[in-house]
N, C-alpha and C positions, 0 to 999 in steps of 0.2 A: 547374865552370861550362862549359857548352857554347857554343862560339863559332859564330855563324852566318856564312854566306858573304855575306850581304847582308840587306836587309829581308825580313821574312817575307811571303810572298804569301798573301793570304787569298782564299778562294773566296766569301766573303759578298757582295762587291761586284759579282759577275757576274750579269747578267740571266739569266732563265730563259726557256725556250721549250718548245713542245709538239712531240713527235715521234710520228708515227703508225706503228704496226707492225700486222701482220695481226691479232693478238689483243688489242692493248692500245694505249692512249695513254700515252706516257711524258713526265714532266716532266723536262727535261734542263737542264744549264747550256748557255746559248746557244753554238752552234758545236761542241758536244761531245756527240753522241748516245750515246756510250759511257758517259758520266758521268751516269746518270739518278738522280733523287732520289725520284721517286714513280711508281708504276705503277697505272693504272686499267684493269682488264680490261673488254673489250667482251663482256659476257655477261648473259643474263637480263634484257635491257632496261635495264641500268644505264647512265645517261647519262655514260659515261666521258669523252667529248670535253668536255662542259660542265664537269665537275669539274676536268679537267686545265687547260683554258683559264682557268677562274676562279682556280685556284691561281697560275698564271703571271701573270695580270692583277693580282691583289692584291699579289703579291710585287714585281713590277716597278714598280707604282705607288708602293709604299712605298719602294723603292730610289731612285726618281727624286726623291721628296720628302725623302730623307735621314732618314726617320722611324725612330727606334729606340724608338718608343713602345710602348704596350701593344697586344696583339692586338685584333682587332675584337670589341667586346662581344657577348655572346650575344644572339641575336635580331636582329642587325643584318645587312642584306643588303649585302655588300661591293661590289656592282656599282655 
């Protein structure tokens, strides 16, 4: 059995944020731009900012509500 030094720290409860770089928008853990979770490249007219901001908005809203429910049903606009 492995003994821990204290309660486990989970990353799940941390808010997300958008961090802009020259070639992409990154979805990061708030306050930690080195710990990115998703990358949306700015190329070929892809709406990278919108995708990153939407991911952050949906996640943070669910986090605030304490929702552990199912993901957004297909065909639903999460905004």
